[in-house]
C-alpha positions, -999 to 999 in steps of 0.1 A, spaced: -724 71 -214 -710 84 -181 -700 120 -185 -679 128 -154 -655 112 -131 -669 112 -96 -635 112 -80 -621 141 -101 -621 178 -94 -631 202 -121 -609 205 -151 -621 234 -173 -586 248 -176 -565 217 -177 -557 225 -140 -560 190 -126 -534 163 -124 -544 131 -141 -534 95 -137 -529 82 -172 -543 47 -171 -556 17 -153 -549 -20 -161 -569 -52 -155 -562 -88 -166 -578 -121 -157 -568 -157 -165 -591 -187 -162 -627 -175 -159 -657 -178 -181 -666 -146 -200 -633 -131 -190 -640 -100 -211 -671 -92 -191 -651 -94 -158 -625 -71 -174 -651 -46 -184 -664 -45 -148 -629 -40 -135 -623 -12 -159 -655 5 -148 -639 7 -113 -607 21 -127 -624 47 -149 -610 75 -128 -575 65 -139 -582 72 -176 -612 86 -193 -602 92 -229 -602 56 -242 -606 20 -233 -597 -14 -248 -600 -51 -241 -581 -80 -257 -593 -116 -250 -577 -150 -258 -599 -181 -265 -571 -207 -264 -563 -202 -301 -570 -167 -312 -568 -132 -298 -597 -108 -301 -596 -70 -295 -620 -41 -292 -606 -7 -286 -626 26 -285 -623 63 -277 -645 72 -247 -655 57 -215 -660 20 -206 -697 26 -204 -710 31 -239 -682 10 -254 -683 -22 -234 -718 -24 -219 -734 -42 -248 -736 -80 -250 -727 -80 -287 -693 -64 -279 -686 -89 -251 -695 -118 -274 -669 -105 -298 -643 -111 -271 -646 -148 -263 -623 -168 -241 -613 -174 -204 -585 -148 -204 -587 -111 -212 -567 -80 -206 -580 -44 -204 -569 -8 -202 -583 27 -196 -563 56 -208 -560 93 -204 -543 112 -232 -525 145 -226 -511 169 -252 -506 142 -278 -531 126 -301 -559 104 -286 -566 83 -317 -572 46 -318 -536 37 -327 -526 46 -291 -554 29 -274 -543 -2 -254 -539 -31 -250 -513 -31 -278 -511 -64 -296 -485 -80 -319 -479 -114 -334 -444 -124 -324 -423 -154 -332 -434 -169 -299 -472 -162 -306 -496 -135 -298 -486 -108 -273 -509 -82 -257 -497 -56 -233 -512 -28 -212 -491 -4 -193 -494 21 -165 -463 44 -162 -438 60 -184 -406 48 -200 -383 77 -196 -358 64 -222 -384 54 -247 -373 80 -273 -337 69 -272 -347 32 -275 -371 40 -303 -344 58 -322 -321 28 -321 -350 4 -330 -360 24 -360 -324 27 -371 -323 -11 -372 -356 -14 -392 -384 -14 -366 -417 1 -378 -438 17 -352 -476 19 -354 -482 43 -325 -466 71 -306 -469 53 -273 -438 43 -254 -455 10 -246 -449 -1 -282 -411 2 -275 -415 -27 -251 -431 -49 -278 -403 -42 -302 -377 -50 -276 -394 -83 -269 -396 -90 -306 -360 -83 -313 -345 -100 -282 -321 -129 -291 -334 -151 -262 -356 -180 -272 -382 -182 -245 -409 -155 -243 -403 -149 -206 -366 -144 -212 -373 -121 -241 -397 -101 -218 -371 -98 -190 -345 -88 -215 -367 -60 -228 -375 -48 -193 -338 -46 -184 -333 -21 -212 -360 4 -201 -359 30 -174 -387 48 -156 -419 36 -141 -442 7 -152 -468 -16 -141 -473 -40 -170 -499 -67 -176 -495 -90 -206 -516 -118 -222 -499 -146 -241 -508 -181 -252 -486 -193 -223 -504 -173 -196 -507 -138 -182 -479 -117 -167 -480 -89 -142 -449 -70 -132 -437 -37 -116 -406 -17 -121 -378 -23 -96 -388 8 -75 -425 -1 -76 -435 35 -86 -468 25 -101 -492 2 -83 -504 -33 -92 -523 -58 -71 -532 -95 -74 -566 -110 -67 -584 -143 -69 -619 -149 -83 -629 -186 -77 -600 -205 -94 -590 -176 -116 -564 -149 -109 -564 -112 -116 -539 -83 -118 -553 -48 -114 -541 -13 -108 -562 -9 -76 -580 -31 -51 -613 -14 -58 -614 -32 -92 -612 -65 -73 -640 -55 -51 -663 -47 -80 -659 -81 -96 -662 -99 -63 -626 -110 -62 -605 -116 -31 -574 -95 -26 -543 -118 -25 -514 -93 -23 -497 -66 -41 -472 -74 -68 -439 -64 -52 -415 -39 -67 -393 -56 -92 -414 -87 -92 -427 -105 -123 -456 -129 -117 -466 -155 -144 -501 -171 -141 -512 -200 -163 -531 -233 -160 -501 -248 -142 -504 -222 -114 -484 -192 -103 -447 -185 -105 -429 -155 -92 -397 -142 -107 -373 -115 -94 -351 -107 -124 -338 -73 -111 -312 -64 -84 -330 -54 -52 -337 -17 -47 -354 2 -19 -390 8 -31 -402 42 -41 -439 39 -47 -457 71 -59 -469 91 -29 -495 109 -50 -516 77 -52 -526 84 -16 -531 122 -21 -553 120 -52 -550 94 -79 -563 62 -63 -600 59 -54 -606 65 -17 -621 30 -12 -588 14 -24 -560 -1 -3 -526 10 -16 -494 -5 -1 -515 -20 26 -530 14 37 -565 26 33 -564 56 9 -595 71 26 -578 69 61 -546 85 48 -565 114 32 -584 121 64 -551 120 83 -536 144 58 -565 168 66 -558 164 103 -521 171 98 -530 202 78 -552 215 106 -523 210 131 -498 227 108 -520 255 94 -550 263 117 -573 292 108 -601 310 126 -631 304 104 -668 294 107 -668 265 81 -645 239 65 -656 234 29 -641 208 5 -635 214 -31 -654 184 -45 -649 156 -48 -612 150 -42 -609 174 -13 -637 157 8 -617 132 29 -590 158 38 -617 183 47 -634 158 70 -600 152 87 -594 190 89 -628 196 105 -625 168 130 -590 179 141 -599 216 143 -635 212 157 -648 235 129 -680 224 112 -677 206 79 -702 217 53 -708 212 16 -704 248 4 -697 238 -32 -723 216 -49 -711 196 -79 -731 184 -108 -721 150 -120 -739 154 -154 -716 179 -171 -686 164 -189 -655 181 -201 -667 178 -237 -694 203 -229 -669 230 -219 -658 248 -251 -628 271 -256 -632 308 -249 -629 325 -216 -666 335 -212 -680 301 -221 -653 283 -202 -662 303 -170 -698 294 -175 -688 258 -178 -671 259 -144 -703 272 -128 -723 245 -145 -701 219 -130 -697 235 -95 -719 260 -78 -717 278 -45 -741 270 -18 -749 306 -13 -773 304 17 -747 285 36 -716 306 27 -730 342 28 -715 362 56 -692 333 68 -655 330 71 -645 298 53 -615 276 46 -615 257 14 -597 223 13 -583 210 -20 -558 183 -29 -533 204 -50 -527 236 -69 -514 230 -104 -516 260 -127 -537 280 -102 -566 288 -126 -590 265 -109 -582 278 -74 -587 314 -86 -621 306 -99 -631 288 -67 -621 317 -45 -639 341 -68 -670 319 -67 -670 320 -28 -666 357 -27 -695 362 -52 -716 340 -29 -710 365 -1 -682 348 19 -667 372 45 -632 356 43 -619 329 20 -589 309 32 -573 280 13 -555 249 26 -539 224 3 -537 187 13 -502 182 -3 -469 201 -6 -465 226 -35 -463 208 -68 -430 223 -81 -418 197 -106 -433 177 -135 -438 140 -134 -421 117 -158 -435 85 -145 -469 83 -161 -488 112 -146 -501 141 -167 -485 173 -153 -478 205 -172 -442 215 -181 -425 229 -150 -427 265 -162 -465 262 -161 -467 250 -125 -477 279 -103 -455 267 -74 -425 265 -96 -429 302 -104 -441 317 -71 -436 314 -34 -467 308 -12 -474 344 -6 -473 353 -43 -495 323 -50 -520 336 -23 -521 369 -41 -526 352 -75 -556 332 -63 -568 362 -42 -573 342 -10 -571 357 24 -546 331 34 -530 300 17 -510 271 32 -498 238 20 -492 206 39 -455 201 46 -437 171 31 -430 157 65 -467 161 74 -476 141 43 -453 113 54 -466 115 90 -502 110 76 -489 78 61 -476 65 94 -440 76 90 -421 98 114 -413 121 85 -394 121 52 -360 104 52 -342 130 31 -312 108 26 -333 79 14 -369 90 6 -394 62 13 -415 71 -17 -414 89 -51 -422 125 -43 -404 141 -72 -434 163 -80 -428 180 -46 -391 176 -41 -376 175 -75 -356 144 -65 -363 119 -93 -356 83 -84 -344 72 -119 -325 87 -147 -345 107 -173 -326 100 -205 -351 114 -229 -357 146 -209 -320 151 -202 -309 146 -238 -336 169 -252 -334 196 -225 -342 230 -240 -355 215 -272 -391 211 -284 -410 182 -268 -410 150 -288 -443 132 -292 -436 105 -266 -424 129 -240 -452 154 -246 -478 127 -247 -466 102 -220 -495 80 -231 -504 51 -209 
C-alpha cells in the first residue's frame, strides 16, 4: 500500500491544505472498473483517506468502498471481478475533522423510483445543513453525514418525472461548489456548478467516454482529452451519444485559483493551462516582487519545487535540493505528542547538511496555513548550519477558510488571519518572509492582474470575497460547527 502522496508537503501538524476528493467515471468500455481504478490512482493526491467504485453491468449496480488508498484496495483481480460491467464510477476522498467511516465513502448509491443512482462529488454544498433540516422534517432518513447525500434526497423527492429533470431540479436548490459525476441505467452524467469552482474534464478512450477531475487521470488510462465540462454545463453520455444541457442562467466563471497553486498535479492541464508552467511562472513573479541576496534557492518538497525552479531561473541563483524527502513514511506513522511528532517530521524530511552549512538560503513553499510546518522547516535549516534562512511563499497569505470543498482550518487558526507578515516572520523565526501578491498570482496565469470589481477566479481564501452565499455558515455563525460544515466531506 502506498504510504505517502508524492505531490503533498509534510503534514505532521495538520498544517497543509487538502483537496477533498477526485472523481472518475467511464461509460462503454470493457472492465470499466479497472479503468476507474487506474484513473483514481492518478487522482490519489486529491484524497487519501478512502476510495470507492460502483459499476453497472446493464442490470445491476455493484459497489466496493474502502478506507485507505486505491492501492491495496483496488489492485486485486478478485475486487475488480466483483465490479462487472462496461460503466463504472469512482471516488477518492479526504476526510477532515469529521468521521472517516465507510458510511461517508463515495460513490453514494440509492435505488430511486427511476432506478439505481450512484453519485460522486467534489466540492461543498454550502446550504446542505439547511436543506437537510427541511428534508428530515419531511421524513427523509439520512445514512451519512456527507452533504452529497442531500443531493440524492433532493433527486428522490423531486416531483418531476424524468430522472434528468429531477437531477436538474435538485441542483437548482443547492448553493456552493460541485463537480458531480453520476451513474444511472440511462447513462452517465457529468456537471459543474454555474461558477465552475471545482474542475471536471471529459476524455475519450476508444469509443467510450470519461469524466475526471484532472487531465492526468486521462493520461494514465490512455484516454484522449476532449474538453473541460464548462461551468454550469450538464453532459449526459449513453449508448445514443452525448448531449449537453445548460440548465442554469449564465454566470461569469470563478474557477478555484488554488488548483494552480497547489491542488492539481503539476502534469495536469487546468482551464487550458499547464499547471507546471503556471507554478514556474509563479516562482518567477515571486523573484521579481521579493528578491533576496542568498546563495541557494531551496524548495520545500514536493509542492514547492516548480515555483523554486522559476524563482531560481528568474533570479539567477542556483536551485538545490536542500531538503530530502522520504516517500516511505506515511502520516499514520506519526503519533500524537510533541516529541514523537517532531521526530516524525525529521523522518519525512531531512536537511541536506553538507549543502546548506554556512550558506544563505531562501526556502520556497506554496503556502503557510497554521505556521507550524514553516517553523519546523526554518529550525531544521538552522540546525543544519544555514547562515541565513529566508522564506518566500508562492501564493498570497491564506487569510480565510474555504467553504467550497477544500480542507482549511477555521479562520482563527490561520496564521495570516491573526498576524501581519512581519509578525508571521517572527513567529516562524525566518530572517525575512514575503508572499506573492494577488496580482502577481494572476499575472502568472496570463492575466494583467486581478479584476477587483469582477474577479476572474475564486480566490476567497486570499481575499475573503466568496462568490456564493454561505447559508449554513451565516446561519450558524458563532455557534459550534455542525457535522457537515466541520467535515465538508467530498
